[in-house]
N, C-alpha and C positions, 0 to 999 in steps of 0.2 A: 227475440228471446222472450219466452212466456213469462208472465208476471209471477212473482213469488206469492204462494197461496197460503203459507202458514209459518208460524214461528218454528215449528219442528223442521220444516223443509229448509228454512234459513240456517238453522243450526247444523243440519246435515251437510249442506253445501259448504259451510264454513269449515266443518271437520275435514271434508275432502281436500280443502286447500291447506289446512294446518298440518295434517299428517305427513304429506310429502315434504312440506317445509321443515318439519321436525327432523326427518331423515336427512334432508339436505344439510341442515346445520350440523347434525351429528357427523356426516361424512366430511364436511369441511374441517371440523375439529380434528379428525383423524388423519388429515393430510400431513405429510412430513413438513416440519417447520421450514426446511430448506426450500420448499416450494414457494415460499413467500420472499425469499432472499433476492435482492437485486443482483443484476449482472455487473460485470466489470465495467461495461460501457455506460451503465446507469449510475454507477457510484464513483467512477474514476475519470479523470481527464489527464492527458499527457501533453506537456509543453516541451518541445525539443529545441535545444540550442543547436542550430545546424550551420552549414557553411555560409548561408546568407547572413546569419547573425554574427558570425566571426568576421565577415567583411565589414560589417557596420561597427562592431564593438571591439574587435581585436580577437586574437586566437584564444581559445580556452587554455588555461583557466581565465575566465572573464574577471575583470576587476570586481571587487566585492561591492563597490558602489553600484555597478550595473546590476549585479545579482540582487542587491537590496531593493533597487527600484522595481525589478521584475517581481519580486516577492510582494512588494507593496501593491502592485497592480492585481496580483492573484488574490490577495486579501480583500482589496476593494471590490472585487467581483463577487464576493460572498462565498468563497471556497470554504468547504468544511474543514480542510486540513491540507498539509503540504508534506510531500516526501522529497527531500532534497538529495539528489543522487550525486553529490560531490563530497569529497573529503575536506573537512575543515579542521585539520589537526595542526596546522601551522599558522602562525601569525603573519599578517601582511602589513599594509600601512594602517596606522591608527585610525584615520578618518574612515576608511572603507570598512575596517573591522567593527568600528563602533556603529556605523550605519546598518551593517548586516545583523549585528547582535540585536539592535532595536527592531529590525524588521521581523526577526524570528519570533518576537513576542506578539506579533499581530494576529497569529492564528496557530492552532496546534500543528507543530512541525516535528517530523522525524528526521534525524540525522543518521548518517551511516558511518560504520567503523569496519575495519578488517584486521584479521590476525596477521602479525608479522613479527616473528621472533628476532629479526635483525634490527628492529626498531630499538635503539639504545635508550631513548628517553621518552617513553610514552606519557601522554597526559593521563591524569587521574580519571578513572571512570567512577562516577558517583554511585553509591550503593543503591539508589532508587532505580538504576538501570539494570540491576542484577536480579536473579531469581533465588528463591529460598529452596534448598534441597540439593540433592546430587542427581546427576543425569548421565546416562550413557550417550556419548556424542561421537560424531565422526570428525569434527573440527574443534581443535583445542590449541591454546597457545598461551605463552606467558607475557607476550608483548603484542602491541597492536597500534594501529592508527586510530587514536581516540580523539573526538572533537575537542577543541579547546574549551576549557571550563566556561569562558564567557559566552560561548555559543551553546554549550550543553545546558547551561543554566536556564535558557529560555526554550529548550526543546521539550516536547512531550515525551519522547523516548529516543533511545539510540539503538539501532539494529545493525547486525553484522551481515556481511555479504560474501561469505567464503564459499562460493560455488561457481562452477562454470559448466555445469551440465544440467540435465533435467532432474537429477537427484539433489534435493535442496535441504540442507540442515535447517530445521525449524528452531532448534536449540543448539547453541554452541557453548564452549567453555572458555572463559578468560580468567586467568589467574585463580583457578580453582572454583570460580563462581559460574553458575549457569547464566547465559545471556540469550536474548531473543534474536532471531534473524530479522532482517529488515522486511522480508516477506511477511513474517508473522506480525510484526508491528504494524505494517500497512493494513493488514486485514482487521486487526483490532481497531485501528483508527476508523476504517470504513464502517465497521459494524457498531462502533461506539460501545464495545464491550471488551472486558479483559478476558484473556484466554483462560480456560479451565484445562489444565494439563493432566493428561493420563499417560505418563511416560511409557514409551514402547508400544502404545496402542493407538490413541487418537487425541486430538486437540479440539476442544469445543470452543467456538467463538461466536457468541450470539446464536444466530440461526445456522451456523456452518459447522460441519464436522470434517476435520482433516485427518485422514489416516496416516500414521507414521510407523516406521519400522523400529526395530529394537534400539537403533542409534538415533531415534527421533528425527528421522529424515522423511520428507514427503516426496513422492514421485509425481512430477508434472507430466501430463500427457497432452501436449499441444495438439489441437485439432487443425486440420488442413484449412478450415474456414476462418481460423483466427487471423487477425491482422494487428498491426501496430501503428495505426494512423495516429497522428498527433497534431498539435497546434504549434504554429511557428512562434518561437520566442520573439522574433523580429516583429511579427504582426501584433503580438501582445504589447510590445513596447511602443509600437506606433499607434496604439488605440484602435486597431482594426479587428479586434476579436470581440464577438458578441459575448457579453458578460454571462448570458444564460448557459453558455457552454462550460463555465467553471462554477457557477453558483451551486452550492450544496454538494459539491464533489470534492473528493480527495485528489489533489493535483500532484502529479509526479513531474518534477522539473529535472530533466535529464539532458544528456549530450548525444548528438547523432551527427557529428561532423566528420571531416576527413581524417581526423587524428584519433578516432575512436578505435579501441582495441576490437579486432574482428575475431569472432568465434565461429567455429563450425557447429551449426545447429540443425535441428530437424527442418528448419525453414530454409536452409542453405546458409552461406556466410552472412553474419549479422553482427552489427556493433553490440558491444557488451551491454550498454544501457537499454537498447531496444530489446535485446534478448531478455533482460531482467523484466521488462514490461510484459513480454509474452509469457514468461514463466509465472509471474504473478497473476496474469489473466487466467492462465490454465488452472492454477490451484484455486483461485477465487471462484471461478465458475464451475468448480467440481470436476475439472478435467473431462468435460463432455465434448465430443466431436460434433 
């Protein structure tokens, strides 16, 4: 390389470097914000209670002492949050319930609910879990399976799960109040941002935009390459799981054993909890094949 001969030449060479750099920075700024969003596999981990766990700990529903110990291990691994895919609307034994309530306070946790007008004595849903305003919805009810107050007290949010297809209500209605779906709550937790609702059009959550129809439903478009691999709950309990697989991730604790409700899905017959994971994956990743 020839030596630099003058200050003018040095300035010209520097300009040749800086001008393309300026346009590069400008181009990066113009990129869609969603280009920087993490994928489902980067932001979530799934722990499945399967047949092997049931052999070790008994059939689902597992004792709440066992659930509590599992949640403690997830928290100790440095998880960002937890999605608990089990209904906690009924009291069990006092010791187990107390342990579980304490464990739910160790990390931001989402609990699930579902509409059921046949439920004669629903638990109270705290106002902090409801939305302000009126919404057109596909799923509405006057009663539901609501988590016990002692569990809900330590929850970050309560989300509803009234769907069994690829059309997913993002907003439902419970006792005249708007409520979030568990899918919506999970995306909020992963993004660390509250949803900005544009009813009948789209929902903005941090770097993500979810298109919704007039009834505030999103359509998941599962891709053929999507999978639903998970971590064994038994391995978690035995200390055989690398903590880095859970660290800084939102962990979904779900069931995929022999007694799972089986749905007909685009993937073929699949357990309801595993299907929930794939639907969430599809919506979170922008329904890209």
